N, C-alpha and C positions, 0 to 999 in steps of 0.2 A: 468609281466601286472597286475594291478589295473582291478577290474572288471567293476567300472566304466568307464575308455577307452575301452572298448568293443561298446560301443555306438558308438562311432565314426566310427567302422568297420560295424555295421549292413546297411543291404539294408533291410525296412523296411515292412514286403512283407501281401499284399491281393491278391490274382489270384484266388480265386474259383468263379465259376459261377455264382453264385447266389450274390455274392461282392455288396449291396447295395449302392448307393450316404449316405449314413447318416456312413455307414460302413469304407469306403473309407479320409468320412473327420475328424469320429474317427481315422483312422490308422492315415491320415498326421497333428490332431491337438500333437498326441502324439510326432512323429516324431521332431518336430518344439520343441517340448517344452524338449524332451531329445538331439535333437542333435546328429540324427543318420546319417550316411552316406546319406540316399536317403529312397523315399518311391520306393517300387517297384506295378505297378499295372499292371490294365490291358489299353489296349491302349486307350480304350474307355472314359476312364475318362479323360485323360493326358490334353487335353483344357479345360475343364472345374477347373480343380487343380490348373493348371498355370493361370488362372485367377483369382482365389480367393485366392492362395498366394503368388505368383511371384516367388520374385528373394528371399523368406524366405527358401525356399525349395527345394533339386536338386531331380527329377523325373529318374527313371527309369522304363521301362519296356519290354514286353518278345515280339520277334518276332515267330515264325516258332511251337507257341507253343501249346501243349506241346510233341507232337509227333514231330515232325519236318520234317515228308514226303512231307510239302509243296513246290510246284516249288520256284525255285529257285529267279526268277524271282518277286513272289507273296513275298517273303521276302523284297528284296527289295524296294518294293515300299513300304510294313510295317515301314522297316524305317526310310524310306524319308516322310513316313507325320508322323509316332512318333515323328520325331524333330522340322517338322514343328509346330505338334501339345504342345511342347516342355521336349520335352524329351530328358536327355543328358546322359544316358547312355541306352543303347542297348543289352539286353541278348539276344541272337541267338541257336534258340535248332538245333544242327547238325543234316544233314539229316542222322536219324539213320540206315534206309535202305540201303544206302547207304553205311555206313561203314561195315553196316554185311557185304555185298557182295564185302567187298573190292575194291571200286568202289573212289580211295583215288585220283585220280584225280578233280572225279566231288564235291567233299569232297573240293577238295583246291578250285577249281574253284567257287564254290559258294559262299567260306566263302571272297573269295579274291572279288565278286562282292559285299557283303556284306559290308568287309572294306570299300571299295570306297566309298560306298552309306552314311556312317555315317561320309564319313568325318574326324574331329577334335571332335567326341563326342566318345565317353570311349564303346569302342563291349567285350563285356564278350562273348565266347563261352560255350552253356551246353554241354555237350558230352552225358548226364544220362550214368553215368557208369554200373549204377546196368544190362545193355545186353551187357555190352562187358566184350572182353576178355582183359587178360593182354598187348597180341603184340598190338589189337586194341587201346586200352586206352595210349599203348608209340607211334603208329603213329600219334592218334589222339594228341599228345605233341608237336609233330615235323610240324605236318600241321597249327596247330594254331599258332605256332611259327614264322614259313614259312611267314604267312602274315598280322603276323603282331598286331593282336586285341593284346587287351593287359591284358586280362585276361583267364585263363580256368577255368571253374566251374563245377561243378561236376554234381549235377541233378538238374531235374524241380520240384521236391518234390512231383509228382504227378506218376512217373514212381514204381515199385517192392521194390524201398529202394533206399536210399538216400547215404549223403555222411557218408565217411570211413576215417580213418588217416591212414590208407594203401595206402587209393586211392592219400590223399594228399603227403605223401612222396614218394609216383612213381610218380606224378606232377615233384617234387621238382627235383629228377634228370635227368628226361627229358625234362624240357621247360625250354627256353633260359636265359636268364638275363634279358631281359624286357618282359618277362608273367609273371603276379601277380595271385596269387590263390583263386577262391571264392568257400567256400563251402555254400549248401545248403541242404537241405531236413531230415528232423528228428532232428532236431538245436530245441530243445526244452529247456533247463537247461542253467543256469548261467553256471552250470559246463562245459556243450557240448561244447559254446561257446569259454570257455577259453581253454579248452583244442585245437581249431582249433586255435586259436587264435596263441598257444604259438607251435605248428606247422606249422603256416608258411603263415596261411590266411589271407591276406591283406582285403577282406570281407569277410562277413558272412552274408548268408538269410535267415531269419526267421522272424516270423508272433509272436511268443513265449516271446523269449529272452527282449527284450527292456523295456518290460514293467516291467517284473522279476524283472532287475534290477531296477529299477524307485522305485517302492514298499520298497525294500528292502534297499533304499536307501534314501530315501522318497523326491525322484526330482519332 
């Protein structure tokens, strides 16, 4: 893959708690200019961004973020409100506490509820790999496949570690054929992004990579 093609895989991201409107606009302007897949922004900014940019920009947001232990009903409301405000893609954090307690039926039930709430919008499930055993990761690959989520995603970027190529390889062995992979967390260089793309990731969450590619190729 050529480096410039990575831009089409990037969810250009700004999710910090102190993100300002000026910062969000700068992010969105970059995304439009560079042709990234989406911008991934806090839900509180969705409507303002949608009103400003319309169909020129695809919007992604996060729910149950970043710790995942919100109740299922609140995540459903978050998803529905985000979609109403213009989100076309929803990245939800799995209930990590339920995973660690091996309450997999509850994990499955919650994700089914969110899948239904998202309707035809794209759903990515963040499993936060840094907190999980290999057995737990494999079980989540199965559940994400069963509930017909569109993507399994490695990390929030707010945990103790981010994406690893070893986890991408593990996902590829255990997800169903209709589930894609998003890598996020700690992907800060063009070389990092290229490695994840070549490993099989269809999306890459990063705040750093798109501007680096743009600067390198004078975009």
